[in-house]
C-alpha positions as CSV (number, residue, x, y, z in Angstrom):
1,X,228.9,193.5,28.0
2,X,230.1,196.5,30.4
3,X,232.1,199.4,29.1
4,X,235.5,200.2,30.3
5,X,235.9,202.8,33.0
6,X,235.9,206.5,32.0
7,X,238.9,207.6,34.5
8,X,242.1,205.7,34.8
9,X,243.3,205.1,38.3
10,X,246.9,204.2,37.7
11,X,249.3,205.6,35.1
12,X,250.1,202.2,33.5
13,X,246.6,201.7,32.6
14,X,245.6,201.8,28.7
15,X,244.2,205.1,27.5
16,X,241.0,204.0,25.5
17,X,241.7,206.6,23.1
18,X,245.3,205.3,22.3
19,X,244.8,201.6,22.0
20,X,245.6,200.5,18.5
21,X,247.6,197.3,18.8
22,X,247.3,194.8,21.7
23,X,249.4,191.9,22.9
24,X,247.3,189.5,24.6
25,X,248.3,187.0,27.0
26,X,246.5,184.2,25.8
27,X,245.5,180.7,27.3
28,X,242.9,179.5,25.1
29,X,240.5,179.5,27.9
30,X,237.0,181.3,28.2
31,X,238.2,184.5,29.7
32,X,241.1,185.1,27.0
33,X,239.1,184.0,24.1
34,X,236.1,186.3,24.9
35,X,238.8,189.2,25.6
36,X,240.5,188.5,22.2
37,X,237.1,189.2,20.4
38,X,235.9,191.7,22.6
39,X,238.9,194.0,22.5
40,X,238.9,193.9,18.7
41,X,235.3,195.0,18.8
42,X,235.6,197.6,21.4
43,X,238.6,199.2,20.4
44,X,239.1,198.2,16.6
45,X,242.3,197.0,17.6
46,X,244.9,194.5,16.1
47,X,245.5,191.4,18.4
48,X,248.6,189.7,18.7
49,X,248.5,186.7,21.2
50,X,251.2,185.3,23.3
51,X,250.9,181.8,24.9
52,X,253.7,180.9,27.2
53,X,254.7,177.3,27.8
54,X,255.7,176.8,31.2
55,X,255.3,173.2,31.4
56,X,251.6,172.9,31.8
57,X,250.4,169.3,31.5
58,X,248.3,168.2,28.9
59,X,248.0,171.3,26.7
60,X,248.0,171.1,22.9
61,X,249.9,174.3,21.9
62,X,249.1,173.9,18.2
63,X,245.4,174.0,19.0
64,X,245.7,177.2,21.3
65,X,247.5,179.0,18.8
66,X,245.3,177.7,16.0
67,X,242.3,179.0,18.0
68,X,243.8,182.5,18.5
69,X,244.2,182.9,14.7
70,X,240.7,181.5,14.2
71,X,239.3,184.2,16.4
72,X,241.1,187.1,14.2
73,X,244.7,187.4,15.9
74,X,246.9,188.9,13.3
75,X,249.6,186.9,15.0
76,X,249.9,184.0,17.5
77,X,253.0,183.4,19.3
78,X,253.9,180.5,21.6
79,X,256.9,181.0,23.7
80,X,258.7,177.8,25.3
81,X,260.1,179.5,28.3
82,X,260.6,176.3,30.3
83,X,264.2,176.2,30.6
84,X,264.3,180.0,31.3
85,X,261.6,179.5,33.9
86,X,263.5,176.5,35.8
87,X,267.1,178.4,35.3
88,X,266.2,181.9,36.3
89,X,263.2,181.6,38.6
90,X,262.8,178.1,40.0
91,X,266.5,177.7,40.9
92,X,266.8,180.8,42.9
93,X,263.7,179.7,44.8
94,X,265.4,176.4,45.8
95,X,268.6,178.4,46.7
96,X,266.6,180.5,49.0
97,X,264.3,177.7,50.4
98,X,261.3,179.9,49.3
99,X,258.1,179.1,51.0
100,X,255.7,181.9,51.5
101,X,253.5,181.6,54.7
102,X,255.6,178.6,55.7
103,X,254.1,176.3,53.0
104,X,253.6,177.6,49.5
105,X,256.4,177.1,47.2
106,X,255.6,180.1,45.1
107,X,255.3,178.2,41.7
108,X,252.5,180.8,40.3
109,X,254.3,183.7,41.8
110,X,257.4,182.7,40.2
111,X,255.8,182.3,36.8
112,X,254.2,185.8,36.6
113,X,257.2,187.9,36.5
114,X,258.7,186.0,33.6
115,X,255.3,185.8,31.7
116,X,255.3,189.5,31.9
117,X,258.9,190.1,30.9
118,X,258.1,188.0,27.7
119,X,255.0,189.8,27.1
120,X,256.9,193.1,27.2
121,X,259.5,191.9,24.8
122,X,257.0,190.5,22.4
123,X,255.0,193.6,22.5
124,X,258.0,195.5,21.6
125,X,258.9,193.2,18.9
126,X,255.5,193.3,17.2
127,X,254.7,197.0,17.5
128,X,252.0,196.8,20.3
129,X,251.1,199.8,22.4
130,X,249.2,197.8,25.0
131,X,249.3,194.5,26.9
132,X,246.1,192.6,28.0
133,X,245.7,189.9,30.5
134,X,242.8,187.8,32.3
135,X,243.6,188.8,35.9
136,X,240.8,189.5,38.4
137,X,240.8,192.3,40.9
138,X,240.9,189.9,43.9
139,X,244.0,188.1,43.1
140,X,247.8,188.6,43.5
141,X,248.6,188.0,39.7
142,X,247.3,191.3,38.7
143,X,250.0,192.9,41.1
144,X,252.6,190.6,39.6
145,X,251.9,191.3,35.7
146,X,250.9,195.0,36.0
147,X,254.0,195.8,38.3
148,X,256.3,194.0,36.2
149,X,255.0,195.6,32.8
150,X,254.9,199.0,34.6
151,X,258.6,198.5,35.6
152,X,260.1,197.2,32.5
153,X,258.2,199.6,30.1
154,X,256.1,202.3,31.6
155,X,255.1,203.5,27.9
156,X,253.2,200.2,27.5
157,X,249.4,200.5,28.5
158,X,247.9,197.6,30.3
159,X,244.1,196.3,30.0
160,X,242.5,194.0,32.5
161,X,238.9,193.2,31.3
162,X,238.1,190.6,34.0
163,X,239.1,193.2,36.5
164,X,238.1,196.7,35.2
165,X,234.9,195.6,33.3
166,X,233.8,193.0,35.8
167,X,232.8,190.2,33.2
168,X,230.8,187.6,34.9
169,X,231.2,184.0,33.8
170,X,227.4,183.6,32.6
171,X,227.8,187.1,30.5
172,X,231.1,185.4,29.0
173,X,229.4,182.4,27.9
174,X,226.4,184.5,26.5
175,X,228.9,186.6,24.7
176,X,230.9,183.5,23.4
177,X,227.7,181.8,22.2
178,X,226.5,185.1,20.5
179,X,229.7,185.4,18.7
180,X,230.5,181.9,18.0
181,X,233.7,181.5,20.1
182,X,234.6,178.1,20.9
183,X,234.7,177.3,24.8
184,X,237.2,174.7,25.9
185,X,235.4,172.0,27.7
186,X,231.8,173.4,26.7
187,X,229.9,175.6,28.9
188,X,229.9,173.6,32.1
189,X,231.2,175.7,35.2
190,X,234.6,174.4,36.1
191,X,234.5,173.4,39.8
192,X,237.9,175.0,40.5
193,X,240.0,177.9,39.5
194,X,243.3,175.8,38.4
195,X,246.7,177.2,37.5
196,X,249.7,174.8,36.8
197,X,253.3,174.7,35.4
198,X,256.2,172.8,35.8
199,X,256.8,173.8,39.3
200,X,253.1,172.7,40.6
201,X,249.5,173.1,40.4
202,X,246.9,175.2,42.5
203,X,243.2,174.7,42.9
204,X,240.9,177.3,44.6
205,X,237.2,178.4,44.7
206,X,233.8,176.5,45.2
207,X,234.0,173.5,47.6
208,X,237.5,174.5,48.6
209,X,236.1,178.0,50.1
210,X,234.5,176.0,52.9
211,X,237.1,176.0,55.5
212,X,235.1,173.4,57.9
213,X,235.5,170.8,55.3
214,X,238.4,168.7,54.0
215,X,239.6,169.1,50.6
216,X,237.4,167.1,48.0
217,X,239.0,164.1,46.6
218,X,238.1,165.5,43.1
219,X,240.6,168.3,43.6
220,X,243.7,166.1,43.1
221,X,244.4,165.8,39.5
222,X,248.5,165.8,39.7
223,X,249.4,164.2,43.1
224,X,248.1,160.7,44.2
225,X,246.0,160.7,47.2
226,X,248.2,159.4,49.8
227,X,246.1,156.6,50.9
228,X,245.9,155.4,47.3
229,X,249.8,155.5,47.0
230,X,251.9,152.5,46.6
231,X,252.4,150.4,49.9
232,X,256.2,150.2,49.2
233,X,258.6,153.0,50.0
234,X,260.8,154.4,47.3
235,X,264.2,155.6,47.9
236,X,265.5,158.5,45.6
237,X,268.9,160.4,45.5
238,X,269.1,163.9,44.7
239,X,272.5,165.4,43.8
240,X,273.3,169.1,44.0
241,X,276.1,171.3,42.8
242,X,276.5,174.9,44.5
243,X,272.7,174.8,45.3
244,X,271.6,173.5,42.0
245,X,269.9,170.1,41.5
246,X,271.7,168.3,38.9
247,X,271.1,164.6,39.2
248,X,268.4,161.8,40.4
249,X,269.9,158.6,41.4
250,X,273.2,159.3,40.1
251,X,271.9,160.4,36.5
252,X,272.6,163.9,35.4
253,X,269.7,165.7,34.1
254,X,268.7,169.0,32.5
255,X,266.9,171.2,35.0
256,X,263.5,170.8,33.3
257,X,263.9,167.0,33.0
258,X,264.9,166.9,36.6
259,X,262.0,168.8,37.9
260,X,259.7,166.5,36.0
261,X,261.4,163.6,37.3
262,X,261.4,164.5,41.0
263,X,257.4,165.5,40.3
264,X,256.7,162.2,38.6
265,X,258.2,160.3,41.6
266,X,256.7,162.6,44.3
267,X,253.3,162.7,42.7
268,X,253.5,158.8,42.6
269,X,253.9,158.5,46.3
270,X,251.5,161.2,47.2
271,X,254.0,163.9,48.4
272,X,253.6,167.5,48.0
273,X,249.9,168.3,48.9
274,X,249.5,171.6,50.8
275,X,246.2,172.8,52.2
276,X,247.1,176.4,52.6
277,X,245.4,179.5,54.4
278,X,247.0,182.3,52.6
279,X,247.3,186.2,53.1
280,X,247.1,187.8,50.0
281,X,248.7,191.0,48.6
282,X,245.5,192.6,48.3
283,X,244.3,191.9,51.9
284,X,242.2,188.8,51.5
285,X,242.8,185.5,53.3
286,X,242.1,182.6,51.1
287,X,242.2,179.0,51.2
288,X,244.5,177.4,48.4
289,X,245.2,173.7,47.6
290,X,248.8,173.1,46.0
291,X,249.9,169.9,44.5
292,X,253.8,170.6,44.4
293,X,255.4,167.2,44.3
294,X,258.7,168.4,42.8
295,X,259.2,171.1,45.4
296,X,258.1,168.8,48.2
297,X,261.4,166.9,47.6
298,X,263.8,169.6,46.1
299,X,263.4,172.2,48.7
300,X,263.7,170.0,51.8
301,X,266.6,168.0,50.2
302,X,268.4,171.4,49.5
303,X,267.8,172.7,52.8
304,X,269.2,169.6,54.6
305,X,272.4,169.7,52.5
306,X,272.7,173.4,53.2
307,X,272.5,172.8,56.9
308,X,275.2,170.1,56.5
309,X,277.7,172.4,55.1
310,X,276.9,175.6,56.8
311,X,278.0,176.9,60.1
312,X,275.4,177.5,62.8
313,X,275.7,181.3,62.3
314,X,274.9,181.0,58.7
315,X,271.9,178.4,59.1
316,X,270.3,180.8,61.6
317,X,271.0,184.0,59.8
318,X,269.6,182.6,56.3
319,X,266.2,181.7,57.6
320,X,265.3,185.3,58.1
321,X,266.3,186.3,54.6
322,X,264.6,183.2,53.1
323,X,261.2,184.7,54.6
324,X,262.0,188.0,53.0
325,X,262.9,186.7,49.6
326,X,259.6,184.7,49.6
327,X,257.5,187.6,50.5
328,X,259.1,189.7,47.9
329,X,258.5,187.1,45.2
330,X,255.0,186.5,46.1
331,X,254.2,190.2,46.3
332,X,255.2,190.6,42.7
333,X,258.2,192.8,43.6
334,X,260.5,190.3,41.4
335,X,262.4,193.5,40.2
336,X,262.7,195.2,43.8
337,X,266.6,195.8,44.2
338,X,266.1,194.1,47.7
339,X,265.5,190.7,46.0
340,X,268.6,191.1,43.8
341,X,270.7,191.8,46.9
342,X,269.3,188.8,48.7
343,X,270.1,186.8,45.7
344,X,273.6,187.9,45.9
345,X,273.7,186.6,49.5
346,X,272.0,183.2,48.3
347,X,274.6,182.7,46.0
348,X,277.3,183.2,48.3
349,X,275.6,181.0,50.8
350,X,275.1,178.2,48.2
351,X,278.9,178.2,47.2
352,X,279.4,175.0,49.0
353,X,276.0,173.3,48.9
354,X,277.2,170.3,46.9
355,X,276.6,166.7,47.7
356,X,273.7,164.1,47.7
357,X,270.7,163.7,49.7
358,X,268.5,160.5,49.9
359,X,264.7,160.9,50.2
360,X,262.5,158.2,51.3
361,X,259.0,158.6,49.7
362,X,256.0,156.9,51.2
363,X,252.2,157.6,51.5
364,X,252.4,161.4,51.1
365,X,255.7,162.0,52.9
366,X,259.1,162.6,51.6
367,X,261.6,162.0,54.3
368,X,265.5,162.9,54.3
369,X,267.3,159.7,55.3
370,X,270.8,160.3,54.3
371,X,273.0,162.9,53.2
372,X,276.6,163.4,52.3
373,X,278.9,166.3,51.0
374,X,282.8,166.9,50.4
375,X,282.1,170.1,52.4
376,X,280.3,168.7,55.3
377,X,281.0,170.2,58.6
378,X,280.7,167.1,60.3
379,X,283.3,164.8,62.0
380,X,282.1,161.5,63.1
381,X,285.0,161.2,65.4
382,X,284.3,164.4,67.3
383,X,280.5,164.0,67.0
384,X,280.7,160.3,68.4
385,X,279.9,159.6,71.9
386,X,282.2,156.7,71.8
387,X,285.4,158.8,71.3
388,X,287.2,161.6,72.8
389,X,290.1,163.9,72.2
390,X,291.3,165.6,68.8
391,X,289.9,169.1,68.4
392,X,287.4,168.7,71.0
393,X,288.4,168.6,74.7
394,X,285.7,167.6,77.0
395,X,287.8,169.0,80.0
396,X,287.2,172.5,78.6
397,X,283.5,172.2,78.8
398,X,283.0,173.5,82.2
399,X,284.8,176.6,81.5
400,X,282.6,177.0,78.4
401,X,279.6,176.6,80.1
402,X,280.9,178.9,83.0
403,X,281.2,181.8,80.4
404,X,278.2,180.9,78.1
405,X,275.8,180.9,80.9
406,X,277.2,183.8,82.8
407,X,274.9,186.6,81.9
408,X,271.7,184.3,82.1
409,X,273.0,183.3,85.8
410,X,273.6,186.7,86.8
411,X,270.4,188.3,85.4
412,X,268.5,185.5,87.5
413,X,270.2,186.3,90.7
414,X,269.6,190.1,90.2
415,X,266.0,189.8,89.4
416,X,265.3,187.3,92.2
417,X,267.3,188.9,95.2
418,X,264.4,188.5,97.5
419,X,264.5,184.8,97.0
420,X,261.5,184.1,94.9
421,X,261.3,181.7,92.2
422,X,260.6,183.0,88.6
423,X,256.9,183.8,88.1
424,X,255.7,182.7,91.6
425,X,254.2,185.7,93.7
426,X,255.4,186.2,97.2
427,X,253.4,185.1,100.2
428,X,252.3,188.4,101.2
429,X,250.9,189.1,97.6
430,X,249.0,185.8,97.8
431,X,247.4,186.9,101.1
432,X,246.6,190.3,99.8
433,X,244.8,188.8,96.9
């Protein structure tokens, strides 16, 4: 296996001469299992592993932690971060209606700063001088994790073997066999690169990289393919208080349970499949397939309720801030002061986002079909075409139109003094051509 680079490019990169005790972000998969053994062998370092539970489905955490100890970790820690993830990361994203590139609800991007924060905390608590992770040099996660660690504790070094030493999968498998490292799922090459947590699942690589072809059916492991979803629609009600989802169908739930319930309902009906062309921070353009059933319900429901209780000026202004919030999160700039500034605005904007939204789930769609709020800026009497009077005077409309269109009408007259209609050349211009 390749040696580490001789020259450190960034100040936060671990100095090979000073690596003594390493906290390894450990998943139990091939990359991190090989890294666990390799770092011990290469540096003679003690390894503490940290496995973060963010609601990944189907994981046996006892097996993962036990494997780390079997491979020589002096300590193997499992951190249950589901509540913190939902409260401090997913909820702010809902309040910001956060979608990067108009489609990606940031579930991996939301998780990485939390994972890095926990890594720093546990590295300090266990006397580690270095944090190691399995990010590649082509992805966004290296930016998110490295940047967060360097922000929170610049004294900690960072090791990223997959990036720095360019481990190939075949080389890793050979190393694992040589050193009797168990490989999850055997040595068969996984068809896709997968990441998942409470808020969604992503798949990329291999067949997905062929942009001319539809998404292969075997990608979908979380959301039912729409054509296989139930033939009968299902109606659900989501309740919000100050922008926070608090209930489904009138039943108050904790955040984690509520997100899981929404995901279950959405997945059953095929909602939340996103086939997305994405601009990565490192400059690459890639195709990702996201399965995000909870986000496909909760973000549109929140946005609809927010529209109902906010003024036209609030609604128009907030959209531009939402894009900036999503970009900062996606780019790994979770601790950028501007994001905290935007959070303060989002909190204020959500003060009155309280009420219920009804969503119809059917064959891959999640439609908003009803909404109500004690703070709704909606008056049926005023809105109705069947009634007149009250605070709205139809007799005042001609004066409003006169003033509202004044500059536009004046500009049209000034710029068309010769009598031409916009975008139509004069007759002599046509003849000259």
